[in-house]
C-alpha positions in Angstrom: 94.5 87.6 69.4 96.8 84.6 69.9 97.9 83.1 73.2 101.0 80.9 73.5 101.8 78.3 76.0 105.5 77.6 75.4 106.1 75.5 78.5 102.9 73.4 78.3 103.2 70.1 76.4 99.7 68.6 76.1 101.0 65.3 74.9 102.7 64.7 78.3 99.5 65.1 80.2 97.9 61.8 81.5 94.6 62.3 79.8 96.2 62.8 76.5 98.1 59.5 76.4 95.2 57.6 74.9 93.9 60.2 72.5 94.4 60.0 68.8 96.3 62.9 67.2 93.1 64.3 65.6 91.2 64.4 68.9 94.2 65.7 70.7 94.4 68.6 68.3 90.7 69.4 68.9 91.4 69.4 72.7 94.3 71.7 72.3 92.3 74.1 70.1 89.4 74.1 72.6 91.8 74.8 75.5 93.3 77.7 73.6 89.9 79.1 72.8 89.0 78.8 76.4 92.1 80.7 77.6 91.5 83.4 75.0 87.9 83.9 76.0 88.9 84.0 79.6 91.5 86.6 78.8 89.1 88.7 76.8 86.5 88.5 79.5 89.1 89.6 82.1 90.3 92.6 80.1 86.7 93.6 79.4 85.8 93.5 83.1 89.1 95.0 84.2 90.2 97.4 81.4 93.5 99.1 81.7 93.3 102.7 82.9 94.6 105.6 80.9 96.4 107.4 83.7 100.1 107.3 84.7 100.8 108.1 88.4 104.3 109.4 87.7 104.1 111.1 84.3 101.8 113.7 82.8 99.7 112.5 79.8 97.8 114.8 77.5 94.1 114.5 76.9 92.2 116.4 74.2 89.3 118.7 75.2 86.3 117.7 73.0 83.5 119.6 74.7 83.4 122.7 76.9 80.0 123.7 78.4 79.8 127.1 80.2 77.5 126.5 83.3 77.8 130.1 84.7 80.0 133.1 84.4 82.9 131.4 86.2 82.1 127.6 86.0 82.4 125.3 83.1 82.2 121.6 82.4 85.1 120.1 80.4 84.9 116.8 78.6 88.3 115.2 77.6 88.7 112.3 75.2 90.5 109.2 76.3 93.0 107.4 74.0 90.3 105.2 72.4 86.5 105.1 72.4 86.6 102.1 74.7 89.2 103.4 77.1 88.5 104.1 80.8 90.2 106.7 82.9 91.1 104.1 85.6 90.6 106.4 88.6 89.5 104.6 91.8 86.6 106.1 93.7 87.9 108.6 96.2 91.0 109.5 94.2 91.8 112.6 92.2 94.1 113.7 89.4 96.7 116.4 89.1 96.4 118.8 86.1 99.2 121.0 84.9 99.3 124.0 82.6 103.1 124.1 82.4 105.3 126.8 83.9 104.2 130.3 84.8 106.2 133.5 84.2 108.4 132.8 87.2 109.3 129.4 85.9 107.3 127.5 88.4 105.1 124.6 87.3 101.4 125.2 87.9 99.7 122.0 89.1 96.3 121.7 90.8 94.3 118.7 92.0 90.9 118.0 90.5 88.3 115.2 91.0 86.5 114.1 87.8 82.7 113.8 88.1 82.8 110.8 85.8 83.5 107.1 86.9 85.1 104.2 85.2 81.7 103.3 83.9 82.0 106.3 81.6 83.7 105.0 78.5 85.9 107.0 76.2 86.0 110.2 78.1 86.2 111.9 81.5 84.8 115.2 82.7 85.8 118.0 85.1 83.6 120.7 86.5 85.9 123.7 87.2 85.2 126.9 89.0 87.5 129.5 87.6 88.7 132.1 90.1 89.7 135.7 89.0 93.4 135.4 90.0 93.8 131.7 89.8 96.8 130.6 87.7 95.1 127.3 86.7 91.7 129.0 86.5 93.1 131.3 83.8 94.3 128.2 81.8 90.9 126.6 81.9 89.2 129.9 81.0 91.3 130.1 77.9 91.0 126.5 76.9 89.0 125.8 73.7 87.9 122.5 72.1 90.9 120.8 70.5 93.3 122.0 73.2 95.1 119.5 75.5 95.3 119.1 79.2 98.3 117.4 80.9 97.1 115.0 83.7 98.6 112.4 86.0 97.2 110.2 88.7 95.6 108.5 90.5 96.4 110.5 93.7 94.8 110.7 97.1 94.6 109.1 100.6 90.9 108.2 100.6 89.8 104.7 99.4 86.3 103.4 99.2 84.8 100.0 98.8 81.0 99.4 98.4 79.4 98.8 101.8 82.5 100.0 103.7 80.2 102.2 105.8 76.6 102.0 106.9 76.2 105.8 106.2 78.4 108.7 105.1 77.9 112.3 105.9 79.4 114.9 103.5 80.2 118.5 104.2 81.0 120.4 101.0 81.6 124.0 100.1 81.8 125.5 96.6 84.0 123.4 94.2 84.6 120.9 97.1 81.5 119.2 95.8 83.4 117.2 93.1 84.9 114.4 95.3 81.5 114.1 97.0 79.7 113.9 93.7 82.1 111.2 92.5 81.4 109.1 95.6 77.6 109.8 95.5 77.5 108.5 91.9 79.5 105.4 92.8 77.2 104.5 95.7 73.9 105.2 94.0 74.7 103.7 90.7 75.7 100.4 92.4 72.5 98.6 93.4 74.6 96.3 95.7 75.9 99.2 97.7 73.4 100.0 100.5 75.4 102.9 102.0 73.2 105.9 102.8 74.7 109.3 101.8 73.8 112.6 103.5 75.2 115.8 101.8 75.3 119.3 103.3 76.4 121.7 100.6 77.3 125.3 101.4 77.5 128.2 98.9 77.1 131.9 98.8 74.1 132.2 96.3 71.9 129.7 94.6 73.7 130.3 91.3 76.9 129.1 92.9 75.5 125.6 93.6 77.4 123.2 91.2 75.7 120.1 89.8 72.4 121.1 91.5 70.3 119.5 88.8 72.2 116.2 89.1 72.1 116.2 92.9 68.3 116.9 93.0 67.7 114.1 90.5 69.6 111.7 92.7 67.6 112.8 95.7 64.3 112.3 93.9 65.4 109.0 92.4 66.9 107.5 95.5 65.0 109.1 98.4 65.9 106.3 100.9 69.6 106.3 100.0 70.5 110.0 99.5 69.5 113.3 100.8 70.9 116.8 100.2 70.6 119.9 102.3 71.7 123.3 100.8 73.1 126.1 102.9 73.4 129.7 101.5 74.9 132.9 102.8 72.7 134.9 100.5 69.5 132.9 99.9 66.7 134.1 97.6 63.3 135.2 99.0 61.7 131.8 98.6 64.2 129.4 100.3 63.7 126.3 102.4 67.3 125.4 103.0 69.9 126.5 105.5 70.9 130.2 105.9 74.3 131.5 106.9 77.1 129.0 107.7 77.0 125.3 108.4 76.5 125.0 112.1 76.7 122.2 114.7 72.9 122.1 114.7 72.8 121.6 110.9 75.3 118.8 111.1 73.4 117.1 113.9 70.2 117.3 112.0 71.4 116.2 108.6 74.4 113.8 109.2 74.5 110.3 110.7 75.2 110.2 114.4 78.7 109.2 115.6 79.1 105.5 115.3 81.9 103.1 114.4 80.3 102.3 111.0 79.9 105.8 109.7 82.2 108.4 108.1 82.0 112.1 107.8 83.8 113.7 104.8 84.6 117.3 104.3 85.9 119.3 101.4 85.8 123.1 101.0 87.8 126.3 101.6 90.4 126.0 104.4 88.4 128.2 106.9 85.3 126.0 106.3 87.3 122.8 106.7 88.7 124.1 110.0 85.3 125.1 111.3 83.7 121.8 110.3 86.5 119.9 112.1 85.8 121.8 115.3 82.0 121.2 115.0 82.6 117.5 114.4 84.9 117.2 117.4 82.4 119.0 119.6 79.6 116.6 118.4 81.6 113.5 119.4 82.9 112.3 116.1 86.3 110.7 116.6 89.2 111.2 114.2 88.5 107.7 112.8 85.1 108.9 111.8 86.4 112.0 109.9 88.2 112.5 106.7 89.2 115.8 105.0 90.0 115.8 101.2 
């Protein structure tokens, strides 16, 4: 790698007036090496992302892991083994399968469960619905196929330590933006934010990323807690039963305060119900965000 300084004449600098040509050459070489090292360090710490916010780019599926009858984990390769996706925490991507039989482009938002600390690949956990147009595409995908993606997209931005505590209300596949944020918080030792997750599903088999969430709760007991709620719980169950209520939110989320945030992501009926609960509990609009 060579760096050029076309407008910089070292001989004209005051310190160079009394230097002999050989020593001046050494100084110039050292300065060039210093600039090059600084540039390499900057690019290493701030690698260029692989996304384009305006145009779809294709990424190759290198691993597909079936997690249940309708959920799979997809790993896509980035352009090089040292590439990063370049997706800020709190943002999502758009994925496209092209046009359907009516000529309309099928595009859906997805939040990767990986971060920019994951080098060379990114992963999606996708729940594939019976009549979903994009779900059908993912169901049919096999290793070696390509997925068209663009981004980053989204209104939510996060900086470490931005909030004292965050409450998260998730339903079904709405766990993915929460998981992304939980990982970012817990894997950063400088971020002291406490995360409280309430995660609702129908059955225990519907709980996505349960092993990873439980591991986080065990590893970071003072920084993260998760409370599961099921409509159809098994016989031996110590979590919530039915729907997420005001009482559950009050017991498992931080109380209303200027330095907290309550996030929600789930099916539209759930989001609407959670919004009503939060309003009734005294959380202002500034304390709430819906993905």
